[in-house]
C-alpha positions in Angstrom: 122.5 101.8 109.4 125.4 99.4 110.1 127.4 99.0 106.8 126.9 95.2 107.2 123.1 95.8 106.9 123.2 97.9 103.7 122.5 94.8 101.6 119.6 93.6 103.8 116.4 94.6 102.1 114.7 94.8 105.4 116.8 97.8 106.3 114.9 99.9 103.7 111.6 101.5 104.4 109.2 99.7 102.2 106.8 102.6 102.3 109.3 104.7 100.5 110.1 102.1 97.9 107.0 102.9 95.9 108.2 105.4 93.3 105.1 107.6 93.6 105.4 107.8 97.4 109.1 108.6 97.1 108.3 111.3 94.5 105.6 112.8 96.7 107.8 112.8 99.8 110.7 114.4 97.8 108.4 117.0 96.4 106.9 117.9 99.7 110.3 118.1 101.4 111.1 121.2 99.4 107.8 123.0 100.0 105.7 124.2 102.9 102.6 122.5 101.4 101.2 121.5 98.1 97.7 121.1 96.7 96.5 117.7 95.5 96.2 118.9 91.9 99.8 120.2 91.9 101.2 116.9 93.3 99.1 115.0 90.7 100.5 117.2 87.9 104.1 116.8 89.0 104.0 113.1 89.6 101.8 112.1 86.6 99.6 110.0 88.9 95.9 109.5 88.4 93.5 110.9 91.0 92.7 107.4 92.4 96.3 106.2 92.5 97.6 109.4 94.1 94.7 109.4 96.7 95.6 105.8 97.8 99.3 106.6 98.2 98.6 109.9 100.0 96.3 108.0 102.4 99.0 105.5 103.2 101.5 108.3 103.9 99.0 110.0 106.1 98.2 106.8 108.0 101.8 106.4 108.8 102.1 110.0 109.9 104.6 111.0 107.2 102.4 113.7 105.8 99.5 115.9 107.1 96.5 116.4 104.9 94.2 119.5 105.4 91.0 120.1 103.5 89.8 123.7 103.4 87.8 126.0 101.2 89.1 128.9 99.2 86.0 130.8 98.6 83.5 128.1 97.6 86.1 125.8 96.1 87.3 122.8 98.2 91.1 122.5 98.3 93.2 119.7 99.8 96.8 120.4 100.7 99.5 118.1 101.9 102.6 118.8 103.9 105.5 116.7 105.1 105.6 116.1 108.9 108.8 116.0 111.0 108.4 112.2 111.1 108.1 112.2 107.3 111.2 114.4 106.9 113.2 112.1 109.1 112.0 109.0 107.3 112.9 110.5 103.9 116.3 111.5 105.3 117.0 108.0 106.6 115.8 106.4 103.4 118.1 108.5 101.3 121.1 107.9 103.6 120.5 104.2 103.3 120.4 104.4 99.5 123.6 106.5 99.5 125.3 103.8 101.6 124.2 101.1 99.2 125.2 103.1 96.1 128.5 103.8 97.8 129.3 100.1 97.4 129.2 100.6 93.6 131.7 103.4 93.8 134.0 101.1 95.8 134.1 98.7 92.9 135.9 101.3 90.7 
């Protein structure tokens, strides 16, 4: 990001601006995969709310969702994709650039 663009809100990925999606992406970045119930517990989201946000992240190719059975129990796991990892890295770098302007004020 050009430093002149750091104040332009269009420079920030609006997909990551939703706190729950940012929390999910950050959580998945540190794990190989995570079950839906684990993500729900860690984020404090409701089933329906989390499902909608996960679907949006999956639609954009930022996470992969796999449904499988463990014995007779259905399990849904999510993992961050390479595209998702790059998007999160870019988003954090953009925020760091913006926050850096506050440090320049001191």
